[in-house]
C-alpha positions in Angstrom: -0.2 -0.2 0.0 3.0 2.3 0.9 4.5 1.7 -2.5 1.5 2.2 -4.3 1.0 5.6 -2.6 4.4 6.6 -3.2 4.0 6.0 -7.2 0.5 7.8 -7.2 0.2 10.2 -10.2 -0.4 12.9 -7.7 3.4 12.9 -6.0 6.4 14.1 -7.8 8.0 10.3 -7.9 4.8 8.8 -9.1 4.8 11.4 -12.4 8.6 10.2 -13.1 7.6 6.7 -12.5 4.9 7.2 -14.9 7.0 8.6 -17.6 9.5 6.2 -17.5 6.6 3.4 -17.6 5.0 4.9 -20.8 8.1 5.4 -22.5 9.8 2.2 -21.9 7.6 -0.8 -20.4 4.5 -0.3 -22.7 6.5 -0.5 -26.1 8.6 -3.1 -24.8 6.0 -5.1 -23.4 4.2 -5.1 -26.9 7.4 -5.7 -28.9 7.5 -8.6 -26.5 4.1 -9.9 -27.4 4.7 -9.4 -31.1 8.0 -11.2 -31.4 6.3 -14.3 -29.1 3.5 -14.6 -31.2 5.8 -14.9 -34.5 8.1 -17.2 -32.5 5.3 -19.7 -31.6 3.7 -19.7 -35.1 7.3 -20.4 -36.8 8.4 -22.7 -34.1 5.2 -24.4 -33.7 5.0 -25.0 -37.2 8.6 -26.4 -37.7 7.9 -28.8 -34.4 4.8 -30.2 -36.1 6.6 -30.9 -39.4 9.4 -32.5 -37.7 7.3 -34.4 -35.3 5.7 -35.8 -38.5 8.8 -36.4 -40.4 10.2 -38.3 -37.7 7.4 -40.6 -37.6 7.3 -41.1 -41.3 10.7 -41.9 -40.7 10.4 -44.5 -38.5 7.7 -46.0 -40.5 9.9 -46.5 -43.5 12.7 -48.1 -41.4 10.1 -50.5 -39.8 8.5 -51.2 -43.3 12.0 -52.2 -44.5 12.8 -54.3 -41.6 9.1 -56.3 -41.3 9.9 -56.9 -45.5 13.2 -58.3 -44.8 11.8 -60.4 -42.1 8.6 -61.4 -44.1 11.2 -62.6 -46.9 13.4 -64.6 -44.9 10.2 -66.5 -43.0 9.0 -67.1 -46.8 12.5 -68.5 -48.0 12.3 -70.7 -44.7 9.1 -72.2 -45.2 9.9 -72.9 -48.9 13.4 -74.1 -48.9 13.4 -77.5 -50.1 15.2 -79.0 -47.1 12.2 -77.8 -45.2 9.8 -79.7 -47.2 11.9 -82.9 -46.9 12.0 -82.7 -43.3 8.2 -82.2 -42.9 7.5 -85.0 -45.3 9.9 -87.5 -43.8 7.9 -89.6 -40.7 10.4 -90.8 -38.7 9.6 -94.0 -37.0 12.2 -94.1 -34.2 12.9 -91.6 -31.6 16.8 -91.6 -33.1 15.4 -90.2 -36.4 13.2 -87.8 -34.6 16.4 -86.4 -33.3 18.4 -86.5 -36.2 15.6 -84.2 -38.1 15.7 -81.9 -34.9 19.0 -81.6 -35.8 18.5 -80.9 -39.3 15.8 -78.2 -38.4 18.4 -76.5 -36.4 21.1 -76.3 -39.2 18.6 -75.3 -41.2 16.7 -72.2 -39.3 20.5 -71.2 -38.3 21.6 -70.9 -42.0 18.9 -68.4 -42.2 18.8 -66.6 -38.9 22.9 -66.4 -37.9 23.4 -62.7 -38.9 19.5 -62.1 -37.3 20.2 -61.5 -33.6 16.7 -60.3 -33.2 15.4 -64.0 -33.7 15.2 -65.2 -30.2 13.6 -68.8 -30.7 11.8 -70.9 -32.9 8.8 -73.5 -32.8 8.4 -75.8 -36.0 5.2 -78.1 -36.0 5.3 -81.3 -38.2 1.5 -82.3 -38.9 2.3 -85.6 -40.1 4.6 -87.2 -37.8 3.6 -89.0 -34.5 2.0 -87.0 -31.5 5.6 -87.3 -29.8 7.5 -86.3 -32.4 5.5 -83.3 -34.2 7.5 -80.5 -32.6 10.5 -79.0 -33.2 12.2 -76.1 -31.6 14.8 -74.1 -30.1 15.1 -72.2 -26.7 18.5 -70.7 -26.9 20.2 -69.2 -24.2 17.0 -67.0 -23.2 15.1 -68.7 -20.4 12.6 -66.3 -20.9 11.6 -67.1 -24.4 8.0 -67.3 -25.1 8.7 -70.3 -27.6 8.2 -73.0 -26.9 6.9 -73.1 -23.7 3.8 -71.7 -24.5 3.4 -74.1 -27.4 3.5 -77.1 -25.2 0.4 -75.7 -23.1 -2.4 -78.3 -23.6 -4.6 -77.2 -26.8 -2.0 -74.1 -27.8 -1.1 -75.7 -31.0 -4.7 -76.6 -31.8 -5.7 -72.7 -31.3 -2.7 -71.5 -33.3 -2.5 -73.8 -36.3 -6.1 -72.7 -37.8 -4.9 -68.9 -37.3 -1.6 -69.5 -39.2 -3.5 -71.1 -42.1 -6.1 -68.3 -42.5 -3.8 -65.3 -42.2 -3.8 -63.5 -45.1 0.1 -63.1 -45.6 1.6 -63.1 -42.2 0.4 -64.6 -38.8 1.2 -62.2 -35.8 1.3 -62.9 -32.1 1.7 -60.3 -29.5 2.1 -62.0 -26.1 2.7 -59.0 -24.0 4.4 -58.3 -20.8 1.4 -59.8 -18.2 1.0 -56.2 -16.7 -0.9 -54.5 -19.8 2.1 -53.1 -21.1 3.5 -54.0 -24.7 6.0 -57.2 -24.2 9.3 -57.0 -25.6 9.0 -60.0 -28.1 6.5 -60.7 -31.0 5.7 -63.9 -32.7 5.8 -64.1 -36.5 4.7 -67.3 -38.2 3.6 -69.1 -41.8 2.2 -72.3 -43.0 4.4 -74.8 -44.7 2.2 -76.5 -47.7 3.8 -79.4 -49.9 5.1 -78.6 -53.2 4.1 -82.1 -54.6 0.9 -83.4 -54.8 -2.5 -81.6 -53.8 -0.4 -78.4 -52.4 -1.6 -79.4 -48.6 -0.4 -78.1 -45.5 2.1 -80.0 -43.6 2.6 -77.8 -40.9 4.0 -74.4 -39.7 7.2 -72.2 -38.6 7.0 -69.9 -35.7 9.6 -67.1 -35.2 10.0 -65.1 -32.0 11.4 -62.1 -32.3 13.1 -59.7 -30.0 11.3 -56.2 -30.5 14.0 -54.1 -28.7 16.8 -55.8 -30.8 14.3 -55.6 -34.0 13.6 -52.1 -33.7 16.9 -50.6 -32.5 17.2 -48.9 -35.7 14.7 -46.4 -34.3 16.9 -44.8 -31.9 17.4 -41.7 -34.4 13.6 -40.7 -32.8 14.4 -38.5 -29.9 12.0 -39.6 -27.3 11.6 -38.7 -23.5 9.2 -38.5 -20.8 7.3 -35.8 -22.9 8.1 -37.2 -26.2 7.0 -40.6 -27.0 6.6 -43.1 -29.9 4.3 -46.1 -30.2 4.2 -48.9 -32.9 0.4 -50.3 -32.4 -0.9 -53.4 -34.0 -4.7 -53.5 -35.6 -5.9 -54.5 -32.3 -4.7 -51.0 -30.8 -2.1 -53.1 -28.9 1.3 -51.7 -28.4 4.2 -53.7 -30.6 6.9 -51.4 -29.6 7.4 -47.9 -27.6 9.9 -45.4 -26.7 11.1 -44.9 -24.0 10.6 -48.4 -23.0 10.9 -47.3 -19.3 7.5 -45.7 -19.4 4.6 -47.8 -18.8 1.8 -48.2 -21.0 -1.3 -49.6 -19.0 -4.3 -51.0 -20.5 -6.2 -47.5 -19.6 -3.5 -45.6 -21.4 -3.3 -47.8 -24.5 -7.3 -47.8 -24.7 -7.6 -43.8 -24.4 -4.9 -43.4 -27.0 -6.8 -45.9 -29.5 -10.2 -43.7 -28.7 -8.5 -40.6 -29.4 -6.5 -41.7 -32.8 -9.6 -43.4 -34.3 -11.5 -40.9 -36.5 -9.8 -37.9 -34.7 -6.3 -38.3 -36.5 -6.2 -39.1 -40.1 -3.3 -41.1 -41.8 -0.4 -38.8 -42.5 -1.5 -36.0 -40.3 -1.0 -34.7 -36.9 -3.5 -32.7 -34.3 -3.7 -31.5 -30.8 -5.2 -34.4 -28.6 -5.9 -34.7 -25.3 -4.4 -37.6 -23.1 -4.0 -39.1 -19.8 -4.6 -35.5 -18.4 -2.4 -33.8 -20.6 -2.1 -31.8 -24.0 -0.2 -33.6 -26.9 0.8 -33.2 -30.4 0.0 -36.4 -32.1 1.1 -37.5 -35.3 0.4 -40.6 -37.1 1.4 -43.0 -40.3 -0.2 -46.1 -41.1 1.7 -48.9 -42.7 0.0 -50.6 -45.5 1.3 -53.9 -45.5 1.2 -54.6 -41.6 -2.1 -52.2 -40.9 0.2 -51.1 -38.0 -0.1 -47.5 -36.7 3.3 -45.6 -35.8 2.4 -42.7 -33.7 4.3 -39.8 -31.9 3.2 -37.8 -28.9 5.1 -34.8 -28.2 3.7 -32.4 -25.2 2.4 -29.3 -26.5 4.6 -27.5 -23.8 7.7 -28.8 -25.1 6.8 -27.6 -28.9 7.0 -24.5 -27.6 10.0 -24.5 -25.4 12.1 -22.3 -27.5 9.0 -19.8 -28.2 9.0 -19.3 -24.5 12.9 -19.0 -24.0 12.7 -16.5 -26.6 9.9 -14.7 -24.7 11.7 -14.8 -21.6 14.8 -13.6 -22.7 13.3 -10.6 -24.3 11.4 -9.8 -21.2 14.5 -10.3 -19.0 16.6 -7.9 -21.6 13.2 -5.3 -21.7 13.2 -5.6 -18.0 16.6 -4.7 -17.2 16.2 -1.8 -19.6 13.2 -0.7 -17.6 15.0 -1.2 -14.2 17.6 1.3 -15.7 15.2 4.0 -16.4 13.1 3.5 -13.2 16.2 3.4 -11.3 17.3 7.0 -12.7 13.6 8.3 -12.6 13.5 7.5 -8.6 17.3 9.1 -8.1 15.6 11.9 -9.9 12.6 12.0 -8.0 14.1 11.4 -4.8 16.1 14.5 -5.1 12.8 16.6 -5.6 10.1 14.5 -3.3 12.9 13.8 -0.2 12.3 17.1 1.7 8.7 16.6 1.0 8.6 13.2 2.4 10.3 14.6 5.4 8.1 17.2 6.3 5.1 14.8 5.5 6.3 12.2 8.0 7.0 14.9 10.6 3.3 16.3 10.1 1.9 12.8 9.8 3.4 11.0 12.5 4.1 14.0 14.6 7.5 12.9 15.8 11.1 14.2 15.5 12.9 11.1 14.8 12.5 8.1 12.5 14.4 4.7 13.5 16.1 6.3 16.1 17.8 9.2 13.9 16.3 13.0 14.4 14.6 14.6 11.5 17.0 17.4 10.0 16.2 19.8 7.1 18.5 21.7 4.7 18.2 25.2 5.7 19.3 26.6 2.4 16.0 24.4 0.9 12.9 26.0 0.8 11.1 23.1 1.9 14.0 22.2 4.7 12.9 26.0 6.1 9.5 24.9 6.4 10.5 21.7 8.1 12.8 23.7 10.4 9.8 26.0 11.5 7.2 23.2 12.1 9.9 21.4 14.4 9.9 24.5 16.3 6.3 24.4 16.8 6.3 20.4 17.6 8.7 21.6 20.8 6.4 24.0 21.9 3.3 21.8 21.8 5.3 19.2 23.6 6.1 21.8 26.3 2.4 22.7 26.4 1.3 18.9 26.3 3.6 18.3 29.6 2.1 21.2 31.5 -1.4 20.0 30.8 -0.8 16.4 31.8 1.0 17.6 35.1 -2.1 19.9 35.7 -4.4 17.0 35.1 -2.9 14.4 37.3 -2.4 17.0 39.9 -6.2 17.7 39.5 -7.2 13.8 40.1 -5.3 13.5 43.0 -6.8 16.7 44.6 -10.3 15.0 43.4 -9.3 12.0 45.4 -7.9 13.8 48.6 -11.0 15.7 48.7 -12.9 12.7 48.6 -11.2 11.2 51.3 -11.4 14.2 53.4 -15.0 14.3 53.2 -15.1 11.7 56.3 -14.1 12.3 59.4 -11.8 9.4 60.2 -11.5 9.8 64.0 -15.2 10.3 64.7 -16.0 7.3 62.1 -13.4 4.8 63.8 -14.6 5.7 67.4 -18.2 5.2 66.4 -17.9 2.2 64.9 -15.6 0.6 67.6 -18.5 1.7 70.2 -21.1 0.1 68.6 -19.4 -3.0 68.1 -18.5 -3.2 71.6 -22.2 -2.5 72.7 -23.2 -5.3 70.3 -20.8 -7.4 72.3 -22.0 -6.7 75.5 -25.5 -7.4 74.5 -24.9 -10.8 73.1 -24.9 -10.0 69.6 -21.2 -11.5 68.0 -22.7 -11.3 64.3 -23.5 -7.2 64.8 -19.9 -7.1 66.4 -18.1 -8.7 63.6 -19.8 -6.8 60.8 -19.4 -3.6 62.6 -15.6 -4.3 63.1 -15.4 -5.1 59.3 -16.9 -1.9 58.4 -14.6 -0.3 60.8 -11.5 -1.8 59.5 -12.7 -1.2 55.6 -12.9 2.4 56.3 -9.6 2.5 58.4 -8.0 0.9 55.5 -9.7 2.8 52.9 -8.3 6.1 54.3 -4.8 4.6 55.4 -3.9 7.9 56.9 -3.8 9.6 53.5 -1.3 7.1 51.8 -1.6 6.9 47.7 0.3 3.0 47.7 -0.4 0.7 50.4 0.8 -2.9 50.4 -1.3 -5.7 48.6 -1.9 -7.6 51.9 -3.5 -4.5 53.0 -5.7 -4.3 49.9 -6.7 -7.8 50.2 -7.6 -7.2 53.7 -9.9 -4.1 52.7 -11.6 -6.9 50.0 -11.8 -9.3 52.9 -14.0 -7.0 55.3 -16.1 -5.8 51.8 -17.1 -9.1 51.1 -17.6 -10.0 54.9 -20.4 -7.0 55.0 -21.7 -8.2 51.7 -22.1 -11.5 52.7 -24.0 -10.9 55.9 -26.1 -8.2 53.7 -26.9 -11.7 51.1 -27.2 -14.0 53.7 -24.0 -15.7 52.4 -24.8 -16.0 48.7 -21.3 -15.3 47.5 -17.7 -16.8 48.3 -14.7 -15.7 47.7 -11.2 -16.9 47.2 -8.0 -15.2 47.3 -4.8 -17.0 45.7 -2.0 -14.8 46.1 1.8 -15.6 47.0 3.0 -14.2 50.2 5.8 -12.6 48.4 3.6 -10.8 46.0 1.5 -9.6 49.0 4.3 -7.3 50.2 4.8 -5.4 47.1 2.9 -1.8 47.1 -0.1 -1.2 44.9 -2.4 2.1 44.5 -5.0 1.6 47.1 -8.9 1.0 46.1 -8.3 -0.8 42.8 -9.7 -3.9 43.5 -12.8 -3.4 45.7 -14.5 -1.4 43.0 -14.0 -4.7 40.7 -15.1 -6.9 43.3 -18.1 -4.8 44.1 -19.1 -4.6 40.3 -19.1 -8.5 40.2 -21.5 -8.6 43.1 -23.8 -6.2 41.7 -23.6 -6.8 37.8 -22.6 -10.5 37.7 -23.7 -12.3 40.7 -26.6 -10.9 42.5 -28.9 -11.7 39.4 -27.8 -15.4 39.4 -30.2 -17.7 41.0 -27.8 -20.1 42.6 -24.7 -19.2 44.9 -21.5 -17.4 43.0 -17.9 -17.1 43.7 -15.1 -14.4 43.2 -11.6 -15.4 42.7 -8.8 -13.1 43.4 -5.3 -13.9 41.9 -2.2 -12.2 41.3 1.3 -13.3 39.4 4.2 -11.7 38.0 4.5 -10.7 34.0 7.5 -9.4 32.5 6.5 -5.9 32.8 5.0 -6.1 36.4 2.3 -7.4 38.3 -0.9 -9.0 37.0 -4.1 -9.2 39.2 -7.1 -10.8 38.0 -11.0 -11.0 39.6 -13.2 -13.6 38.3 -16.7 -14.4 38.9 -18.8 -17.0 37.8 -21.9 -14.7 37.2 -24.3 -13.6 34.4 -21.3 -12.7 32.0 -21.7 -10.2 28.9 -22.6 -11.0 25.4 -19.8 -10.0 22.7 -22.2 -6.8 21.6 -22.3 -5.6 25.2 -18.7 -6.3 26.0 -17.6 -4.3 22.6 -20.0 -1.5 24.0 -18.2 -1.1 27.5 -14.8 -1.5 26.1 -15.5 1.4 24.1 -16.8 3.4 26.8 -13.7 2.5 29.1 -11.4 4.4 26.3 -13.9 7.2 25.6 -12.4 10.9 25.6 -15.2 11.4 28.1 -16.2 9.6 31.1 -19.4 7.4 31.1 -21.2 7.1 34.5 -22.3 4.0 33.2 -19.0 2.7 33.4 -17.5 5.5 36.1 -16.4 2.4 38.5 -13.9 0.6 36.6 -13.3 3.5 34.0 -12.2 5.4 37.4 -9.7 2.4 37.9 -8.4 2.2 34.4 -7.8 6.1 34.2 -6.0 6.3 37.8 -3.5 3.1 36.7 -2.8 4.6 33.5 -2.3 8.3 34.6 0.1 7.0 37.5 1.9 4.1 35.2 1.6 4.8 31.7 -0.4 3.6 28.6 0.7 -0.1 28.7 -0.9 -0.2 32.2 -4.7 -0.5 33.5 -7.6 -2.7 33.4 -8.7 -5.5 30.6 -12.1 -7.3 30.7 -12.8 -10.4 29.1 -16.4 -12.3 29.4 -18.7 -14.9 28.3 -22.3 -14.7 28.5 -23.6 -17.2 31.1 -20.2 -18.6 32.1 -18.0 -16.1 33.5 -16.2 -12.6 33.5 -12.6 -11.7 34.4 -11.4 -8.3 34.9 -7.4 -7.8 34.7 -5.3 -5.3 36.4 -1.8 -4.5 35.0 0.4 -2.8 37.1 4.2 -2.3 37.6 6.1 -4.2 40.2 6.6 -1.6 43.3 8.7 -2.5 46.2 8.4 1.1 47.8 5.4 2.9 48.8 6.0 6.0 46.7 5.9 4.0 43.6 9.6 3.2 43.1 10.1 6.1 40.4 7.6 4.6 38.0 6.2 8.0 37.4 9.2 9.6 36.3 9.9 6.7 33.8 5.9 6.9 32.2 6.7 10.6 32.0 10.0 10.1 29.8 8.5 7.3 27.5 7.0 7.6 24.1 4.7 5.0 24.5 2.2 3.7 21.4 -1.4 3.5 22.7 -2.8 0.5 25.0 -4.8 -2.3 23.3 -8.5 -2.3 23.6 -8.8 -2.8 27.5 -11.0 -4.2 29.6 -14.1 -2.5 31.3 -16.8 -2.3 34.1 -19.8 -4.5 33.3 -21.9 -1.8 33.7 
């Protein structure tokens, strides 16, 4: 708020700031926006074209590799040795083992340079049940073939599918967790080249996808830029990067986003897995596989964002230089004006411990020096008024005490107490004695400060009289350490509080009530508390009473505690006085804060108060009247 006020158009510094802003920030912001828009369009268009080109290159590479794989498998099933071995029907197990070796030699002759061939499985339709299968596991214990083919009914399920496949038979085992597996299976049936061209078996090759597609490493991928090869069913044949999972829900969502919304050989913005992506798609005609590239939109515009940010940084530095120059120039004009404004606003001659001074040769400085002289005169007048007010309060208090003739009052009450004792009236004697003691402590031979012990005794005498009057409807508890009772306090500060507790808290209560008086040391003195379990105050009434406690003119409705509150603040300073807390129907607590006095004269507290420049005290509590 202060900063906003300092650059207001109405201030000198604000005018310099506005001039700098108009000449630098506005045109630079417009230029930055234009440059960013242009860079976004150009870089975004290039990124889209590059993404589609990468996918096309990946599809062409895979198409060539798949063509080579198909040619190799076609050569295997059409080889004359394959025909002879499948048509031969070994009657003995030794001949079966020899045929297995021949198959191994045949397959190796075609695949020895193909590191991606993981295993193979050959089914001989014409051999006996125990001699129909020929396979190679290789060194990989995780090979899909031949273990799955020995499962019950596996061959019976696979063989019809192999025969009806249009060109090649494809099998995608998967990894078991919904993500694409590391292998896929390709197969072809074997037909006899003699006779009726009948089928005599089939050949399956298990391909290591990672090795087979390793030539796609030229495609840059990351967590924000992905590449997928999807078969006709929408399952992932291969993915990059491989570390990122591709669960069924993500696979299904991607298939839905691609279906109908991303034509082959095009790219388009799509929403997938809670993110915004640029999708590029190319379909392979031979396999009907779809090659998909996904790039986060944020990554597409990284360069544009860098250009924008760099432009903003450069422009901001230029603006900062201009703003600094405007501030220095504005300060040279407005600094003496701000000093004078601070002097008038806060009415103090020092800021941060340093006295405010003005240059006598400056026109504004001359006005400031004159105002400092006026302030000094005002402080002297305030000190005189404050002293007069304090003396008047003390005179009013002494005049109130002088209205009672203490000797006549003591002698009369003691005589009445003795008379009651002689006529067998102990209760009346006790009350008269309490009343005599009550007035004796109240007067205290004109002393302003009395020990806390006597102040508490004064309250005890008062409660003795009130309990007699109200037939013991009230109980009171005093919990104050002996050490604290030796301290001095202004007299007649507890009895008005207790009186209010009775008349405005307990008297209207249907059941018996209790008043508790406590005291404890604090960092800045002593805290006395008087708590009653009476009617309490509502929040609205409590706010009204607190406001009346600190009103400029006293309110007769809160005279009791207002008197105590004013006496403590006048005597000790603004941070001392009375505070009030209350909950309607539960309790009311009045807190008195006073300094710790070990001498009856106040221990120099009054002089210290007059020498302090203290802030206003927080909202204090008040009498419930």
